[in-house]
N, CA, C and O atoms as a GROMACS GRO file, in nm:
protein
  248
    1MET      N    1   0.489   1.381   7.638
    1MET     CA    2   0.491   1.265   7.548
    1MET      C    3   0.637   1.196   7.487
    1MET      O    4   0.721   1.273   7.440
    2SER      N    5   0.657   1.090   7.490
    2SER     CA    6   0.788   1.015   7.460
    2SER      C    7   0.770   1.038   7.305
    2SER      O    8   0.664   1.044   7.243
    3ASN      N    9   0.913   1.049   7.254
    3ASN     CA   10   0.963   1.029   7.146
    3ASN      C   11   0.875   0.932   7.050
    3ASN      O   12   0.818   0.971   6.947
    4LYS      N   13   0.873   0.796   7.101
    4LYS     CA   14   0.812   0.687   7.028
    4LYS      C   15   0.639   0.721   7.053
    4LYS      O   16   0.574   0.681   6.957
    5THR      N   17   0.584   0.764   7.124
    5THR     CA   18   0.412   0.803   7.108
    5THR      C   19   0.399   0.901   6.992
    5THR      O   20   0.303   0.898   6.915
    6PHE      N   21   0.511   0.997   6.982
    6PHE     CA   22   0.499   1.085   6.934
    6PHE      C   23   0.494   1.034   6.767
    6PHE      O   24   0.413   1.077   6.685
    7ARG      N   25   0.609   0.924   6.737
    7ARG     CA   26   0.654   0.890   6.616
    7ARG      C   27   0.506   0.775   6.567
    7ARG      O   28   0.476   0.761   6.448
    8LEU      N   29   0.437   0.710   6.670
    8LEU     CA   30   0.344   0.657   6.645
    8LEU      C   31   0.211   0.703   6.597
    8LEU      O   32   0.124   0.649   6.529
    9LEU      N   33   0.226   0.867   6.676
    9LEU     CA   34   0.078   0.953   6.627
    9LEU      C   35   0.114   0.950   6.492
    9LEU      O   36   0.062   0.869   6.414
   10GLU      N   37   0.210   1.044   6.455
   10GLU     CA   38   0.282   1.072   6.337
   10GLU      C   39   0.236   1.004   6.232
   10GLU      O   40   0.163   1.044   6.141
   11ARG      N   41   0.296   0.874   6.254
   11ARG     CA   42   0.240   0.713   6.140
   11ARG      C   43   0.114   0.717   6.126
   11ARG      O   44   0.074   0.731   6.010
   12HIS      N   45   0.027   0.707   6.220
   12HIS     CA   46  -0.108   0.671   6.248
   12HIS      C   47  -0.187   0.806   6.144
   12HIS      O   48  -0.267   0.760   6.062
   13GLN      N   49  -0.176   0.922   6.141
   13GLN     CA   50  -0.200   1.001   6.079
   13GLN      C   51  -0.172   1.014   5.931
   13GLN      O   52  -0.258   1.050   5.851
   14LYS      N   53  -0.031   0.977   5.896
   14LYS     CA   54   0.025   0.956   5.760
   14LYS      C   55  -0.093   0.826   5.712
   14LYS      O   56  -0.186   0.844   5.633
   15LEU      N   57  -0.065   0.719   5.771
   15LEU     CA   58  -0.179   0.622   5.724
   15LEU      C   59  -0.333   0.676   5.682
   15LEU      O   60  -0.376   0.653   5.569
   16ASP      N   61  -0.410   0.747   5.776
   16ASP     CA   62  -0.489   0.777   5.762
   16ASP      C   63  -0.479   0.896   5.656
   16ASP      O   64  -0.575   0.875   5.582
   17ALA      N   65  -0.430   0.982   5.621
   17ALA     CA   66  -0.444   1.063   5.513
   17ALA      C   67  -0.428   0.956   5.367
   17ALA      O   68  -0.488   0.969   5.261
   18LEU      N   69  -0.305   0.825   5.411
   18LEU     CA   70  -0.310   0.742   5.300
   18LEU      C   71  -0.436   0.672   5.237
   18LEU      O   72  -0.453   0.632   5.122
   19LEU      N   73  -0.521   0.671   5.350
   19LEU     CA   74  -0.647   0.570   5.353
   19LEU      C   75  -0.744   0.651   5.292
   19LEU      O   76  -0.821   0.601   5.210
   20ARG      N   77  -0.748   0.752   5.319
   20ARG     CA   78  -0.852   0.885   5.285
   20ARG      C   79  -0.821   0.898   5.092
   20ARG      O   80  -0.910   0.922   5.010
   21MET      N   81  -0.687   0.877   5.063
   21MET     CA   82  -0.659   0.901   4.967
   21MET      C   83  -0.678   0.797   4.867
   21MET      O   84  -0.722   0.806   4.752
   22ALA      N   85  -0.640   0.704   4.928
   22ALA     CA   86  -0.695   0.527   4.861
   22ALA      C   87  -0.814   0.527   4.836
   22ALA      O   88  -0.851   0.511   4.719
   23GLN      N   89  -0.902   0.543   4.936
   23GLN     CA   90  -1.054   0.545   4.907
   23GLN      C   91  -1.114   0.640   4.802
   23GLN      O   92  -1.214   0.616   4.735
   24GLY      N   93  -1.035   0.757   4.797
   24GLY     CA   94  -1.094   0.888   4.728
   24GLY      C   95  -1.099   0.823   4.574
   24GLY      O   96  -1.195   0.846   4.500
   25ARG      N   97  -0.982   0.737   4.530
   25ARG     CA   98  -0.957   0.716   4.374
   25ARG      C   99  -1.086   0.660   4.334
   25ARG      O  100  -1.179   0.610   4.397
   26ARG      N  101  -1.060   0.687   4.200
   26ARG     CA  102  -1.170   0.658   4.089
   26ARG      C  103  -1.228   0.481   4.091
   26ARG      O  104  -1.340   0.429   4.091
   27TRP      N  105  -1.090   0.431   4.091
   27TRP     CA  106  -1.091   0.233   4.102
   27TRP      C  107  -1.004   0.220   4.215
   27TRP      O  108  -0.886   0.197   4.192
   28ALA      N  109  -1.049   0.231   4.346
   28ALA     CA  110  -0.979   0.216   4.480
   28ALA      C  111  -0.949   0.040   4.472
   28ALA      O  112  -1.018  -0.043   4.413
   29ASP      N  113  -0.866   0.023   4.525
   29ASP     CA  114  -0.774  -0.124   4.557
   29ASP      C  115  -0.829  -0.191   4.676
   29ASP      O  116  -0.779  -0.154   4.783
   30PRO      N  117  -0.904  -0.266   4.681
   30PRO     CA  118  -1.000  -0.297   4.825
   30PRO      C  119  -0.879  -0.366   4.893
   30PRO      O  120  -0.865  -0.348   5.014
   31TYR      N  121  -0.794  -0.438   4.829
   31TYR     CA  122  -0.657  -0.494   4.909
   31TYR      C  123  -0.542  -0.420   4.961
   31TYR      O  124  -0.456  -0.458   5.040
   32GLU      N  125  -0.559  -0.256   4.874
   32GLU     CA  126  -0.441  -0.146   4.942
   32GLU      C  127  -0.526  -0.101   5.027
   32GLU      O  128  -0.455  -0.038   5.106
   33ILE      N  129  -0.646  -0.091   5.065
   33ILE     CA  130  -0.744  -0.045   5.161
   33ILE      C  131  -0.726  -0.103   5.293
   33ILE      O  132  -0.698  -0.048   5.399
   34ALA      N  133  -0.754  -0.256   5.260
   34ALA     CA  134  -0.736  -0.324   5.376
   34ALA      C  135  -0.609  -0.331   5.441
   34ALA      O  136  -0.602  -0.325   5.564
   35ARG      N  137  -0.487  -0.345   5.355
   35ARG     CA  138  -0.362  -0.304   5.400
   35ARG      C  139  -0.327  -0.209   5.472
   35ARG      O  140  -0.251  -0.232   5.566
   36ILE      N  141  -0.371  -0.076   5.446
   36ILE     CA  142  -0.354   0.035   5.521
   36ILE      C  143  -0.429   0.031   5.647
   36ILE      O  144  -0.367   0.067   5.747
   37LYS      N  145  -0.570  -0.014   5.663
   37LYS     CA  146  -0.632  -0.041   5.754
   37LYS      C  147  -0.580  -0.137   5.862
   37LYS      O  148  -0.584  -0.108   5.982
   38LYS      N  149  -0.538  -0.236   5.822
   38LYS     CA  150  -0.441  -0.297   5.899
   38LYS      C  151  -0.343  -0.253   5.963
   38LYS      O  152  -0.350  -0.273   6.084
   39LEU      N  153  -0.227  -0.184   5.916
   39LEU     CA  154  -0.117  -0.096   5.944
   39LEU      C  155  -0.197   0.022   6.045
   39LEU      O  156  -0.156   0.038   6.160
   40LYS      N  157  -0.261   0.065   6.016
   40LYS     CA  158  -0.327   0.202   6.103
   40LYS      C  159  -0.381   0.118   6.219
   40LYS      O  160  -0.363   0.178   6.325
   41LEU      N  161  -0.435   0.012   6.233
   41LEU     CA  162  -0.500  -0.062   6.354
   41LEU      C  163  -0.374  -0.052   6.431
   41LEU      O  164  -0.369   0.020   6.531
   42MET      N  165  -0.260  -0.128   6.383
   42MET     CA  166  -0.158  -0.209   6.439
   42MET      C  167  -0.079  -0.099   6.538
   42MET      O  168  -0.024  -0.113   6.648
   43VAL      N  169  -0.096   0.005   6.459
   43VAL     CA  170  -0.059   0.126   6.554
   43VAL      C  171  -0.115   0.152   6.642
   43VAL      O  172  -0.067   0.152   6.756
   44LYS      N  173  -0.244   0.184   6.609
   44LYS     CA  174  -0.333   0.232   6.705
   44LYS      C  175  -0.376   0.136   6.827
   44LYS      O  176  -0.459   0.171   6.911
   45ASP      N  177  -0.302  -0.005   6.828
   45ASP     CA  178  -0.321  -0.104   6.926
   45ASP      C  179  -0.190  -0.075   7.002
   45ASP      O  180  -0.178  -0.073   7.124
   46ARG      N  181  -0.088  -0.052   6.901
   46ARG     CA  182   0.046   0.027   7.030
   46ARG      C  183   0.039   0.150   7.073
   46ARG      O  184   0.097   0.179   7.178
   47LEU      N  185  -0.025   0.233   7.011
   47LEU     CA  186  -0.030   0.361   7.119
   47LEU      C  187  -0.144   0.314   7.222
   47LEU      O  188  -0.126   0.388   7.319
   48ALA      N  189  -0.236   0.242   7.245
   48ALA     CA  190  -0.318   0.203   7.354
   48ALA      C  191  -0.245   0.129   7.430
   48ALA      O  192  -0.269   0.130   7.551
   49GLN      N  193  -0.125   0.038   7.372
   49GLN     CA  194  -0.081  -0.074   7.475
   49GLN      C  195   0.027   0.055   7.547
   49GLN      O  196   0.014   0.053   7.669
   50LEU      N  197   0.111   0.146   7.507
   50LEU     CA  198   0.210   0.256   7.568
   50LEU      C  199   0.114   0.363   7.658
   50LEU      O  200   0.164   0.430   7.748
   51ALA      N  201   0.004   0.367   7.629
   51ALA     CA  202  -0.119   0.441   7.716
   51ALA      C  203  -0.124   0.356   7.870
   51ALA      O  204  -0.101   0.407   7.979
   52ARG      N  205  -0.154   0.238   7.848
   52ARG     CA  206  -0.154   0.200   7.979
   52ARG      C  207  -0.048   0.132   8.038
   52ARG      O  208  -0.052   0.074   8.147
   53GLY      N  209   0.066   0.145   7.949
   53GLY     CA  210   0.172   0.158   8.048
   53GLY      C  211   0.242   0.009   8.038
   53GLY      O  212   0.339  -0.016   8.109
   54GLY      N  213   0.188  -0.089   7.947
   54GLY     CA  214   0.234  -0.258   8.011
   54GLY      C  215   0.287  -0.308   7.845
   54GLY      O  216   0.295  -0.244   7.740
   55ARG      N  217   0.312  -0.419   7.872
   55ARG     CA  218   0.377  -0.475   7.765
   55ARG      C  219   0.288  -0.568   7.706
   55ARG      O  220   0.197  -0.580   7.789
   56ARG      N  221   0.262  -0.650   7.595
   56ARG     CA  222   0.221  -0.746   7.546
   56ARG      C  223   0.277  -0.842   7.573
   56ARG      O  224   0.400  -0.841   7.571
   57ALA      N  225   0.202  -0.966   7.612
   57ALA     CA  226   0.292  -1.090   7.654
   57ALA      C  227   0.322  -1.154   7.509
   57ALA      O  228   0.241  -1.125   7.422
   58ALA      N  229   0.418  -1.228   7.478
   58ALA     CA  230   0.450  -1.279   7.356
   58ALA      C  231   0.354  -1.387   7.317
   58ALA      O  232   0.332  -1.491   7.378
   59ARG      N  233   0.302  -1.346   7.207
   59ARG     CA  234   0.214  -1.464   7.153
   59ARG      C  235   0.292  -1.617   7.127
   59ARG      O  236   0.414  -1.628   7.122
   60THR      N  237   0.215  -1.709   7.114
   60THR     CA  238   0.263  -1.816   7.076
   60THR      C  239   0.194  -1.886   6.967
   60THR      O  240   0.071  -1.891   6.958
   61ALA      N  241   0.305  -1.955   6.857
   61ALA     CA  242   0.209  -2.013   6.743
   61ALA      C  243   0.135  -2.107   6.794
   61ALA      O  244   0.148  -2.162   6.903
   62GLY      N  245   0.032  -2.128   6.688
   62GLY     CA  246  -0.068  -2.206   6.721
   62GLY      C  247  -0.205  -2.218   6.729
   62GLY      O  248  -0.256  -2.322   6.772
   0.00000   0.00000   0.00000
């Protein structure tokens, strides 16, 4: 496992713990939860991309 993959896995786990904590609060902030979920998904997508061994093509605006 590469160092980059390890760091991404570690980041994903930390975001997961943060998400559980945010959802467990009595007055959960839906915007914070959405932000954490989005970050977690971005990390997951990057891990999947690394697992495929490919690079994503640059996105164009528009």
